[in-house]
PyMOL CGO cylinders between C-alpha atoms (Angstrom):
from pymol import cmd
from pymol.cgo import CYLINDER

trace = [
    CYLINDER, 100.97, 79.60, 90.45, 100.61, 77.37, 93.48, 0.3, 1, 1, 1, 1, 1, 1,
    CYLINDER, 100.61, 77.37, 93.48, 100.17, 78.99, 97.01, 0.3, 1, 1, 1, 1, 1, 1,
    CYLINDER, 100.17, 78.99, 97.01, 102.40, 81.37, 98.64, 0.3, 1, 1, 1, 1, 1, 1,
    CYLINDER, 102.40, 81.37, 98.64, 104.16, 80.02, 101.72, 0.3, 1, 1, 1, 1, 1, 1,
    CYLINDER, 104.16, 80.02, 101.72, 103.23, 81.54, 105.03, 0.3, 1, 1, 1, 1, 1, 1,
    CYLINDER, 103.23, 81.54, 105.03, 106.86, 82.55, 105.80, 0.3, 1, 1, 1, 1, 1, 1,
    CYLINDER, 106.86, 82.55, 105.80, 108.25, 85.82, 104.78, 0.3, 1, 1, 1, 1, 1, 1,
    CYLINDER, 108.25, 85.82, 104.78, 111.29, 87.88, 105.56, 0.3, 1, 1, 1, 1, 1, 1,
    CYLINDER, 111.29, 87.88, 105.56, 110.86, 89.67, 108.95, 0.3, 1, 1, 1, 1, 1, 1,
    CYLINDER, 110.86, 89.67, 108.95, 112.48, 92.96, 107.79, 0.3, 1, 1, 1, 1, 1, 1,
    CYLINDER, 112.48, 92.96, 107.79, 111.12, 94.80, 104.80, 0.3, 1, 1, 1, 1, 1, 1,
    CYLINDER, 111.12, 94.80, 104.80, 113.08, 94.74, 101.52, 0.3, 1, 1, 1, 1, 1, 1,
    CYLINDER, 113.08, 94.74, 101.52, 113.17, 97.30, 98.81, 0.3, 1, 1, 1, 1, 1, 1,
    CYLINDER, 113.17, 97.30, 98.81, 112.10, 96.38, 95.31, 0.3, 1, 1, 1, 1, 1, 1,
    CYLINDER, 112.10, 96.38, 95.31, 115.73, 96.55, 94.20, 0.3, 1, 1, 1, 1, 1, 1,
    CYLINDER, 115.73, 96.55, 94.20, 116.80, 94.23, 97.05, 0.3, 1, 1, 1, 1, 1, 1,
    CYLINDER, 116.80, 94.23, 97.05, 114.09, 91.88, 96.07, 0.3, 1, 1, 1, 1, 1, 1,
    CYLINDER, 114.09, 91.88, 96.07, 115.09, 91.83, 92.51, 0.3, 1, 1, 1, 1, 1, 1,
    CYLINDER, 115.09, 91.83, 92.51, 118.73, 91.35, 93.45, 0.3, 1, 1, 1, 1, 1, 1,
    CYLINDER, 118.73, 91.35, 93.45, 117.78, 88.20, 95.45, 0.3, 1, 1, 1, 1, 1, 1,
    CYLINDER, 117.78, 88.20, 95.45, 115.17, 86.85, 93.06, 0.3, 1, 1, 1, 1, 1, 1,
    CYLINDER, 115.17, 86.85, 93.06, 117.41, 87.00, 90.05, 0.3, 1, 1, 1, 1, 1, 1,
    CYLINDER, 117.41, 87.00, 90.05, 119.84, 84.64, 91.64, 0.3, 1, 1, 1, 1, 1, 1,
    CYLINDER, 119.84, 84.64, 91.64, 117.41, 82.38, 93.48, 0.3, 1, 1, 1, 1, 1, 1,
    CYLINDER, 117.41, 82.38, 93.48, 116.64, 78.80, 92.51, 0.3, 1, 1, 1, 1, 1, 1,
    CYLINDER, 116.64, 78.80, 92.51, 112.94, 79.13, 93.27, 0.3, 1, 1, 1, 1, 1, 1,
    CYLINDER, 112.94, 79.13, 93.27, 110.51, 81.98, 92.66, 0.3, 1, 1, 1, 1, 1, 1,
    CYLINDER, 110.51, 81.98, 92.66, 109.06, 84.33, 95.10, 0.3, 1, 1, 1, 1, 1, 1,
    CYLINDER, 109.06, 84.33, 95.10, 106.35, 86.96, 94.99, 0.3, 1, 1, 1, 1, 1, 1,
    CYLINDER, 106.35, 86.96, 94.99, 107.07, 90.35, 96.51, 0.3, 1, 1, 1, 1, 1, 1,
    CYLINDER, 107.07, 90.35, 96.51, 104.19, 92.40, 98.22, 0.3, 1, 1, 1, 1, 1, 1,
    CYLINDER, 104.19, 92.40, 98.22, 104.79, 95.55, 100.40, 0.3, 1, 1, 1, 1, 1, 1,
    CYLINDER, 104.79, 95.55, 100.40, 108.45, 94.76, 101.38, 0.3, 1, 1, 1, 1, 1, 1,
    CYLINDER, 108.45, 94.76, 101.38, 108.10, 91.05, 101.87, 0.3, 1, 1, 1, 1, 1, 1,
    CYLINDER, 108.10, 91.05, 101.87, 109.09, 87.96, 99.78, 0.3, 1, 1, 1, 1, 1, 1,
    CYLINDER, 109.09, 87.96, 99.78, 106.76, 84.95, 99.66, 0.3, 1, 1, 1, 1, 1, 1,
    CYLINDER, 106.76, 84.95, 99.66, 108.09, 81.79, 98.38, 0.3, 1, 1, 1, 1, 1, 1,
    CYLINDER, 108.09, 81.79, 98.38, 106.11, 79.96, 95.55, 0.3, 1, 1, 1, 1, 1, 1,
    CYLINDER, 106.11, 79.96, 95.55, 105.70, 76.19, 95.78, 0.3, 1, 1, 1, 1, 1, 1,
    CYLINDER, 105.70, 76.19, 95.78, 105.74, 73.90, 92.77, 0.3, 1, 1, 1, 1, 1, 1,
    CYLINDER, 105.74, 73.90, 92.77, 102.57, 73.49, 90.76, 0.3, 1, 1, 1, 1, 1, 1,
    CYLINDER, 102.57, 73.49, 90.76, 100.57, 70.32, 90.66, 0.3, 1, 1, 1, 1, 1, 1,
    CYLINDER, 100.57, 70.32, 90.66, 100.39, 68.36, 87.46, 0.3, 1, 1, 1, 1, 1, 1,
    CYLINDER, 100.39, 68.36, 87.46, 96.74, 69.20, 86.69, 0.3, 1, 1, 1, 1, 1, 1,
    CYLINDER, 96.74, 69.20, 86.69, 97.60, 72.88, 87.21, 0.3, 1, 1, 1, 1, 1, 1,
    CYLINDER, 97.60, 72.88, 87.21, 100.48, 72.74, 84.79, 0.3, 1, 1, 1, 1, 1, 1,
    CYLINDER, 100.48, 72.74, 84.79, 98.53, 70.83, 82.23, 0.3, 1, 1, 1, 1, 1, 1,
    CYLINDER, 98.53, 70.83, 82.23, 95.79, 73.46, 82.14, 0.3, 1, 1, 1, 1, 1, 1,
    CYLINDER, 95.79, 73.46, 82.14, 98.44, 76.10, 81.79, 0.3, 1, 1, 1, 1, 1, 1,
    CYLINDER, 98.44, 76.10, 81.79, 100.00, 74.15, 78.92, 0.3, 1, 1, 1, 1, 1, 1,
    CYLINDER, 100.00, 74.15, 78.92, 96.68, 73.67, 77.19, 0.3, 1, 1, 1, 1, 1, 1,
    CYLINDER, 96.68, 73.67, 77.19, 95.91, 77.42, 77.48, 0.3, 1, 1, 1, 1, 1, 1,
    CYLINDER, 95.91, 77.42, 77.48, 99.20, 78.51, 76.02, 0.3, 1, 1, 1, 1, 1, 1,
    CYLINDER, 99.20, 78.51, 76.02, 99.01, 76.02, 73.20, 0.3, 1, 1, 1, 1, 1, 1,
    CYLINDER, 99.01, 76.02, 73.20, 95.43, 77.18, 72.33, 0.3, 1, 1, 1, 1, 1, 1,
    CYLINDER, 95.43, 77.18, 72.33, 96.23, 80.87, 72.46, 0.3, 1, 1, 1, 1, 1, 1,
    CYLINDER, 96.23, 80.87, 72.46, 99.64, 80.69, 70.96, 0.3, 1, 1, 1, 1, 1, 1,
    CYLINDER, 99.64, 80.69, 70.96, 98.52, 78.93, 67.82, 0.3, 1, 1, 1, 1, 1, 1,
    CYLINDER, 98.52, 78.93, 67.82, 96.06, 81.79, 67.23, 0.3, 1, 1, 1, 1, 1, 1,
    CYLINDER, 96.06, 81.79, 67.23, 98.69, 84.42, 67.85, 0.3, 1, 1, 1, 1, 1, 1,
    CYLINDER, 98.69, 84.42, 67.85, 101.18, 83.30, 65.28, 0.3, 1, 1, 1, 1, 1, 1,
    CYLINDER, 101.18, 83.30, 65.28, 101.94, 86.20, 63.07, 0.3, 1, 1, 1, 1, 1, 1,
    CYLINDER, 101.94, 86.20, 63.07, 99.98, 88.58, 65.28, 0.3, 1, 1, 1, 1, 1, 1,
    CYLINDER, 99.98, 88.58, 65.28, 101.41, 91.38, 67.45, 0.3, 1, 1, 1, 1, 1, 1,
    CYLINDER, 101.41, 91.38, 67.45, 100.08, 89.86, 70.66, 0.3, 1, 1, 1, 1, 1, 1,
    CYLINDER, 100.08, 89.86, 70.66, 102.40, 87.29, 72.40, 0.3, 1, 1, 1, 1, 1, 1,
    CYLINDER, 102.40, 87.29, 72.40, 101.62, 84.73, 75.11, 0.3, 1, 1, 1, 1, 1, 1,
    CYLINDER, 101.62, 84.73, 75.11, 103.84, 83.40, 77.87, 0.3, 1, 1, 1, 1, 1, 1,
    CYLINDER, 103.84, 83.40, 77.87, 103.45, 81.14, 80.95, 0.3, 1, 1, 1, 1, 1, 1,
    CYLINDER, 103.45, 81.14, 80.95, 104.37, 80.94, 84.60, 0.3, 1, 1, 1, 1, 1, 1,
    CYLINDER, 104.37, 80.94, 84.60, 107.97, 82.14, 84.59, 0.3, 1, 1, 1, 1, 1, 1,
    CYLINDER, 107.97, 82.14, 84.59, 107.19, 85.70, 83.39, 0.3, 1, 1, 1, 1, 1, 1,
    CYLINDER, 107.19, 85.70, 83.39, 107.47, 88.12, 86.33, 0.3, 1, 1, 1, 1, 1, 1,
    CYLINDER, 107.47, 88.12, 86.33, 105.00, 90.97, 86.33, 0.3, 1, 1, 1, 1, 1, 1,
    CYLINDER, 105.00, 90.97, 86.33, 105.19, 94.28, 88.35, 0.3, 1, 1, 1, 1, 1, 1,
    CYLINDER, 105.19, 94.28, 88.35, 102.15, 96.32, 89.36, 0.3, 1, 1, 1, 1, 1, 1,
    CYLINDER, 102.15, 96.32, 89.36, 103.60, 99.72, 88.99, 0.3, 1, 1, 1, 1, 1, 1,
    CYLINDER, 103.60, 99.72, 88.99, 100.83, 101.33, 91.04, 0.3, 1, 1, 1, 1, 1, 1,
    CYLINDER, 100.83, 101.33, 91.04, 101.81, 99.25, 94.07, 0.3, 1, 1, 1, 1, 1, 1,
    CYLINDER, 101.81, 99.25, 94.07, 104.92, 97.35, 95.38, 0.3, 1, 1, 1, 1, 1, 1,
    CYLINDER, 104.92, 97.35, 95.38, 103.91, 93.99, 94.02, 0.3, 1, 1, 1, 1, 1, 1,
    CYLINDER, 103.91, 93.99, 94.02, 105.86, 91.56, 91.78, 0.3, 1, 1, 1, 1, 1, 1,
    CYLINDER, 105.86, 91.56, 91.78, 104.23, 88.34, 90.89, 0.3, 1, 1, 1, 1, 1, 1,
    CYLINDER, 104.23, 88.34, 90.89, 104.23, 85.33, 88.47, 0.3, 1, 1, 1, 1, 1, 1,
    CYLINDER, 104.23, 85.33, 88.47, 100.82, 84.95, 86.78, 0.3, 1, 1, 1, 1, 1, 1,
    CYLINDER, 100.82, 84.95, 86.78, 100.13, 81.50, 85.29, 0.3, 1, 1, 1, 1, 1, 1,
    CYLINDER, 100.13, 81.50, 85.29, 99.54, 82.91, 81.70, 0.3, 1, 1, 1, 1, 1, 1,
    CYLINDER, 99.54, 82.91, 81.70, 100.36, 86.38, 80.43, 0.3, 1, 1, 1, 1, 1, 1,
    CYLINDER, 100.36, 86.38, 80.43, 99.62, 87.93, 77.01, 0.3, 1, 1, 1, 1, 1, 1,
    CYLINDER, 99.62, 87.93, 77.01, 100.79, 91.33, 75.91, 0.3, 1, 1, 1, 1, 1, 1,
    CYLINDER, 100.79, 91.33, 75.91, 99.76, 93.12, 72.74, 0.3, 1, 1, 1, 1, 1, 1,
    CYLINDER, 99.76, 93.12, 72.74, 101.64, 96.41, 72.91, 0.3, 1, 1, 1, 1, 1, 1,
    CYLINDER, 101.64, 96.41, 72.91, 105.30, 96.72, 72.72, 0.3, 1, 1, 1, 1, 1, 1,
    CYLINDER, 105.30, 96.72, 72.72, 106.44, 95.02, 75.89, 0.3, 1, 1, 1, 1, 1, 1,
    CYLINDER, 106.44, 95.02, 75.89, 107.71, 97.38, 78.56, 0.3, 1, 1, 1, 1, 1, 1,
    CYLINDER, 107.71, 97.38, 78.56, 110.07, 96.21, 81.16, 0.3, 1, 1, 1, 1, 1, 1,
    CYLINDER, 110.07, 96.21, 81.16, 111.24, 97.61, 84.53, 0.3, 1, 1, 1, 1, 1, 1,
    CYLINDER, 111.24, 97.61, 84.53, 114.86, 97.79, 83.50, 0.3, 1, 1, 1, 1, 1, 1,
    CYLINDER, 114.86, 97.79, 83.50, 117.46, 96.58, 81.05, 0.3, 1, 1, 1, 1, 1, 1,
    CYLINDER, 117.46, 96.58, 81.05, 117.42, 92.93, 82.36, 0.3, 1, 1, 1, 1, 1, 1,
    CYLINDER, 117.42, 92.93, 82.36, 114.06, 92.67, 80.55, 0.3, 1, 1, 1, 1, 1, 1,
    CYLINDER, 114.06, 92.67, 80.55, 112.58, 90.12, 82.87, 0.3, 1, 1, 1, 1, 1, 1,
    CYLINDER, 112.58, 90.12, 82.87, 109.89, 92.13, 84.68, 0.3, 1, 1, 1, 1, 1, 1,
    CYLINDER, 109.89, 92.13, 84.68, 106.92, 92.99, 82.53, 0.3, 1, 1, 1, 1, 1, 1,
    CYLINDER, 106.92, 92.99, 82.53, 104.91, 96.17, 83.24, 0.3, 1, 1, 1, 1, 1, 1,
    CYLINDER, 104.91, 96.17, 83.24, 102.08, 96.19, 80.57, 0.3, 1, 1, 1, 1, 1, 1,
    CYLINDER, 102.08, 96.19, 80.57, 100.26, 92.86, 80.31, 0.3, 1, 1, 1, 1, 1, 1,
    CYLINDER, 100.26, 92.86, 80.31, 97.06, 92.91, 78.38, 0.3, 1, 1, 1, 1, 1, 1,
    CYLINDER, 97.06, 92.91, 78.38, 95.63, 89.58, 79.69, 0.3, 1, 1, 1, 1, 1, 1,
    CYLINDER, 95.63, 89.58, 79.69, 96.28, 87.63, 82.76, 0.3, 1, 1, 1, 1, 1, 1,
    CYLINDER, 96.28, 87.63, 82.76, 95.05, 84.11, 83.55, 0.3, 1, 1, 1, 1, 1, 1,
    CYLINDER, 95.05, 84.11, 83.55, 95.33, 82.35, 86.89, 0.3, 1, 1, 1, 1, 1, 1,
    CYLINDER, 95.33, 82.35, 86.89, 94.56, 78.72, 87.42, 0.3, 1, 1, 1, 1, 1, 1,
    CYLINDER, 94.56, 78.72, 87.42, 92.81, 78.34, 90.75, 0.3, 1, 1, 1, 1, 1, 1,
    CYLINDER, 92.81, 78.34, 90.75, 93.72, 75.83, 93.46, 0.3, 1, 1, 1, 1, 1, 1,
    CYLINDER, 93.72, 75.83, 93.46, 91.80, 75.45, 96.73, 0.3, 1, 1, 1, 1, 1, 1,
    CYLINDER, 91.80, 75.45, 96.73, 94.56, 77.30, 98.66, 0.3, 1, 1, 1, 1, 1, 1,
    CYLINDER, 94.56, 77.30, 98.66, 94.87, 80.26, 96.23, 0.3, 1, 1, 1, 1, 1, 1,
    CYLINDER, 94.87, 80.26, 96.23, 91.29, 80.74, 95.01, 0.3, 1, 1, 1, 1, 1, 1,
    CYLINDER, 91.29, 80.74, 95.01, 90.31, 83.37, 97.69, 0.3, 1, 1, 1, 1, 1, 1,
    CYLINDER, 90.31, 83.37, 97.69, 93.52, 85.23, 97.12, 0.3, 1, 1, 1, 1, 1, 1,
    CYLINDER, 93.52, 85.23, 97.12, 93.23, 85.25, 93.37, 0.3, 1, 1, 1, 1, 1, 1,
    CYLINDER, 93.23, 85.25, 93.37, 89.60, 86.43, 93.42, 0.3, 1, 1, 1, 1, 1, 1,
    CYLINDER, 89.60, 86.43, 93.42, 90.08, 89.17, 96.07, 0.3, 1, 1, 1, 1, 1, 1,
    CYLINDER, 90.08, 89.17, 96.07, 93.46, 90.78, 97.02, 0.3, 1, 1, 1, 1, 1, 1,
    CYLINDER, 93.46, 90.78, 97.02, 95.26, 89.71, 93.88, 0.3, 1, 1, 1, 1, 1, 1,
    CYLINDER, 95.26, 89.71, 93.88, 92.60, 90.84, 91.55, 0.3, 1, 1, 1, 1, 1, 1,
    CYLINDER, 92.60, 90.84, 91.55, 92.61, 94.17, 93.40, 0.3, 1, 1, 1, 1, 1, 1,
    CYLINDER, 92.61, 94.17, 93.40, 96.32, 94.49, 92.60, 0.3, 1, 1, 1, 1, 1, 1,
    CYLINDER, 96.32, 94.49, 92.60, 95.98, 93.39, 89.01, 0.3, 1, 1, 1, 1, 1, 1,
    CYLINDER, 95.98, 93.39, 89.01, 93.17, 95.83, 88.44, 0.3, 1, 1, 1, 1, 1, 1,
    CYLINDER, 93.17, 95.83, 88.44, 95.59, 98.71, 89.03, 0.3, 1, 1, 1, 1, 1, 1,
    CYLINDER, 95.59, 98.71, 89.03, 97.56, 97.70, 85.79, 0.3, 1, 1, 1, 1, 1, 1,
    CYLINDER, 97.56, 97.70, 85.79, 96.34, 100.27, 83.23, 0.3, 1, 1, 1, 1, 1, 1,
    CYLINDER, 96.34, 100.27, 83.23, 97.13, 98.15, 80.30, 0.3, 1, 1, 1, 1, 1, 1,
    CYLINDER, 97.13, 98.15, 80.30, 95.12, 94.99, 81.69, 0.3, 1, 1, 1, 1, 1, 1,
    CYLINDER, 95.12, 94.99, 81.69, 91.95, 94.38, 79.70, 0.3, 1, 1, 1, 1, 1, 1,
    CYLINDER, 91.95, 94.38, 79.70, 90.99, 90.95, 80.76, 0.3, 1, 1, 1, 1, 1, 1,
    CYLINDER, 90.99, 90.95, 80.76, 91.43, 88.72, 83.84, 0.3, 1, 1, 1, 1, 1, 1,
    CYLINDER, 91.43, 88.72, 83.84, 90.52, 85.07, 83.70, 0.3, 1, 1, 1, 1, 1, 1,
    CYLINDER, 90.52, 85.07, 83.70, 90.14, 82.45, 86.45, 0.3, 1, 1, 1, 1, 1, 1,
    CYLINDER, 90.14, 82.45, 86.45, 90.32, 78.83, 85.48, 0.3, 1, 1, 1, 1, 1, 1,
    CYLINDER, 90.32, 78.83, 85.48, 89.22, 76.15, 88.06, 0.3, 1, 1, 1, 1, 1, 1,
    CYLINDER, 89.22, 76.15, 88.06, 91.40, 73.16, 88.52, 0.3, 1, 1, 1, 1, 1, 1,
    CYLINDER, 91.40, 73.16, 88.52, 88.90, 70.93, 90.32, 0.3, 1, 1, 1, 1, 1, 1,
    CYLINDER, 88.90, 70.93, 90.32, 85.89, 71.51, 88.19, 0.3, 1, 1, 1, 1, 1, 1,
    CYLINDER, 85.89, 71.51, 88.19, 85.20, 72.61, 84.52, 0.3, 1, 1, 1, 1, 1, 1,
    CYLINDER, 85.20, 72.61, 84.52, 84.63, 76.34, 85.15, 0.3, 1, 1, 1, 1, 1, 1,
    CYLINDER, 84.63, 76.34, 85.15, 86.16, 79.39, 83.62, 0.3, 1, 1, 1, 1, 1, 1,
    CYLINDER, 86.16, 79.39, 83.62, 85.36, 83.04, 84.79, 0.3, 1, 1, 1, 1, 1, 1,
    CYLINDER, 85.36, 83.04, 84.79, 86.26, 86.03, 82.68, 0.3, 1, 1, 1, 1, 1, 1,
    CYLINDER, 86.26, 86.03, 82.68, 86.49, 89.70, 83.88, 0.3, 1, 1, 1, 1, 1, 1,
    CYLINDER, 86.49, 89.70, 83.88, 86.65, 92.34, 81.13, 0.3, 1, 1, 1, 1, 1, 1,
    CYLINDER, 86.65, 92.34, 81.13, 87.51, 95.98, 81.79, 0.3, 1, 1, 1, 1, 1, 1,
    CYLINDER, 87.51, 95.98, 81.79, 84.91, 98.51, 80.87, 0.3, 1, 1, 1, 1, 1, 1,
    CYLINDER, 84.91, 98.51, 80.87, 86.33, 101.92, 81.74, 0.3, 1, 1, 1, 1, 1, 1,
    CYLINDER, 86.33, 101.92, 81.74, 86.48, 101.87, 85.54, 0.3, 1, 1, 1, 1, 1, 1,
    CYLINDER, 86.48, 101.87, 85.54, 84.30, 98.78, 86.02, 0.3, 1, 1, 1, 1, 1, 1,
    CYLINDER, 84.30, 98.78, 86.02, 84.66, 95.10, 85.16, 0.3, 1, 1, 1, 1, 1, 1,
    CYLINDER, 84.66, 95.10, 85.16, 82.02, 92.82, 83.43, 0.3, 1, 1, 1, 1, 1, 1,
    CYLINDER, 82.02, 92.82, 83.43, 81.79, 89.25, 84.53, 0.3, 1, 1, 1, 1, 1, 1,
    CYLINDER, 81.79, 89.25, 84.53, 81.06, 85.99, 82.65, 0.3, 1, 1, 1, 1, 1, 1,
    CYLINDER, 81.06, 85.99, 82.65, 81.13, 82.37, 83.85, 0.3, 1, 1, 1, 1, 1, 1,
    CYLINDER, 81.13, 82.37, 83.85, 81.39, 79.34, 81.65, 0.3, 1, 1, 1, 1, 1, 1,
    CYLINDER, 81.39, 79.34, 81.65, 81.04, 75.67, 82.62, 0.3, 1, 1, 1, 1, 1, 1,
    CYLINDER, 81.04, 75.67, 82.62, 80.00, 73.59, 79.67, 0.3, 1, 1, 1, 1, 1, 1,
    CYLINDER, 80.00, 73.59, 79.67, 82.58, 71.66, 77.59, 0.3, 1, 1, 1, 1, 1, 1,
    CYLINDER, 82.58, 71.66, 77.59, 81.23, 73.02, 74.35, 0.3, 1, 1, 1, 1, 1, 1,
    CYLINDER, 81.23, 73.02, 74.35, 81.25, 76.58, 75.70, 0.3, 1, 1, 1, 1, 1, 1,
    CYLINDER, 81.25, 76.58, 75.70, 83.70, 79.00, 73.99, 0.3, 1, 1, 1, 1, 1, 1,
    CYLINDER, 83.70, 79.00, 73.99, 85.87, 81.31, 76.01, 0.3, 1, 1, 1, 1, 1, 1,
    CYLINDER, 85.87, 81.31, 76.01, 86.22, 84.57, 74.03, 0.3, 1, 1, 1, 1, 1, 1,
    CYLINDER, 86.22, 84.57, 74.03, 89.34, 86.53, 74.88, 0.3, 1, 1, 1, 1, 1, 1,
    CYLINDER, 89.34, 86.53, 74.88, 88.38, 89.74, 73.20, 0.3, 1, 1, 1, 1, 1, 1,
    CYLINDER, 88.38, 89.74, 73.20, 91.50, 91.68, 74.41, 0.3, 1, 1, 1, 1, 1, 1,
    CYLINDER, 91.50, 91.68, 74.41, 93.76, 89.43, 72.31, 0.3, 1, 1, 1, 1, 1, 1,
    CYLINDER, 93.76, 89.43, 72.31, 91.16, 88.35, 69.65, 0.3, 1, 1, 1, 1, 1, 1,
    CYLINDER, 91.16, 88.35, 69.65, 91.38, 84.68, 70.62, 0.3, 1, 1, 1, 1, 1, 1,
    CYLINDER, 91.38, 84.68, 70.62, 88.83, 82.05, 71.43, 0.3, 1, 1, 1, 1, 1, 1,
    CYLINDER, 88.83, 82.05, 71.43, 88.91, 78.44, 72.73, 0.3, 1, 1, 1, 1, 1, 1,
    CYLINDER, 88.91, 78.44, 72.73, 86.43, 75.80, 73.82, 0.3, 1, 1, 1, 1, 1, 1,
    CYLINDER, 86.43, 75.80, 73.82, 86.48, 74.73, 77.46, 0.3, 1, 1, 1, 1, 1, 1,
    CYLINDER, 86.48, 74.73, 77.46, 87.04, 71.12, 76.39, 0.3, 1, 1, 1, 1, 1, 1,
    CYLINDER, 87.04, 71.12, 76.39, 90.34, 72.35, 74.81, 0.3, 1, 1, 1, 1, 1, 1,
    CYLINDER, 90.34, 72.35, 74.81, 91.33, 74.00, 78.03, 0.3, 1, 1, 1, 1, 1, 1,
    CYLINDER, 91.33, 74.00, 78.03, 90.72, 70.85, 79.93, 0.3, 1, 1, 1, 1, 1, 1,
    CYLINDER, 90.72, 70.85, 79.93, 91.86, 68.41, 77.41, 0.3, 1, 1, 1, 1, 1, 1,
    CYLINDER, 91.86, 68.41, 77.41, 93.62, 65.42, 79.18, 0.3, 1, 1, 1, 1, 1, 1,
    CYLINDER, 93.62, 65.42, 79.18, 92.69, 66.75, 82.61, 0.3, 1, 1, 1, 1, 1, 1,
    CYLINDER, 92.69, 66.75, 82.61, 91.06, 64.28, 84.94, 0.3, 1, 1, 1, 1, 1, 1,
    CYLINDER, 91.06, 64.28, 84.94, 88.69, 66.28, 87.21, 0.3, 1, 1, 1, 1, 1, 1,
    CYLINDER, 88.69, 66.28, 87.21, 87.25, 64.95, 90.51, 0.3, 1, 1, 1, 1, 1, 1,
    CYLINDER, 87.25, 64.95, 90.51, 83.53, 64.41, 90.77, 0.3, 1, 1, 1, 1, 1, 1,
    CYLINDER, 83.53, 64.41, 90.77, 81.32, 67.49, 90.81, 0.3, 1, 1, 1, 1, 1, 1,
    CYLINDER, 81.32, 67.49, 90.81, 81.13, 69.13, 94.11, 0.3, 1, 1, 1, 1, 1, 1,
    CYLINDER, 81.13, 69.13, 94.11, 77.38, 68.69, 94.33, 0.3, 1, 1, 1, 1, 1, 1,
    CYLINDER, 77.38, 68.69, 94.33, 77.73, 64.97, 93.60, 0.3, 1, 1, 1, 1, 1, 1,
    CYLINDER, 77.73, 64.97, 93.60, 80.36, 64.59, 96.23, 0.3, 1, 1, 1, 1, 1, 1,
    CYLINDER, 80.36, 64.59, 96.23, 78.26, 66.33, 98.79, 0.3, 1, 1, 1, 1, 1, 1,
    CYLINDER, 78.26, 66.33, 98.79, 75.15, 64.15, 97.86, 0.3, 1, 1, 1, 1, 1, 1,
    CYLINDER, 75.15, 64.15, 97.86, 77.30, 61.00, 98.24, 0.3, 1, 1, 1, 1, 1, 1,
    CYLINDER, 77.30, 61.00, 98.24, 78.49, 62.12, 101.62, 0.3, 1, 1, 1, 1, 1, 1,
    CYLINDER, 78.49, 62.12, 101.62, 74.88, 62.76, 102.80, 0.3, 1, 1, 1, 1, 1, 1,
    CYLINDER, 74.88, 62.76, 102.80, 73.94, 59.25, 101.79, 0.3, 1, 1, 1, 1, 1, 1,
    CYLINDER, 73.94, 59.25, 101.79, 76.67, 57.57, 103.87, 0.3, 1, 1, 1, 1, 1, 1,
]
cmd.load_cgo(trace, "trace")
């Protein structure tokens, strides 16, 4: 999801007040510690990467217990007061929801966030800290939108193992949902800017 706006309600809202507003709003907002933060629209590259991921994963999950959804699925971190909209979510157990509206998922198995320059620090830091409190979560994946790079965090008890991939032929193994996809498939049709090191070198020669 694209960056949170810097504006928020000045008075704290309860989770029930947030949901009452959010369910009738025309735009999506995250909720953290009593505050709502409006989400801006995603850029084309961001949306294309999300679509590629859902297509690649969804094909492999046909007929399987795991299901994958994208962007509009609200997730609550039960161990905190956070509601958010991950870019891609997969769930393998029977989905659990907060209430009978069935629009707020509580037990994701896999979460994928597509990074942007303005959200990267948040997605790597504070947001990952919130996500790590979800007991059902087994994998957290970060996908860059300005270079071919995918990072996978896999839960091992109370710790997380880390793997980074950057080659087109490299395969991302999503062990939590028994899926795999090449990076070339994730970035299919995506026009990436020149590598950062090449851009820096070009600037030094000017």
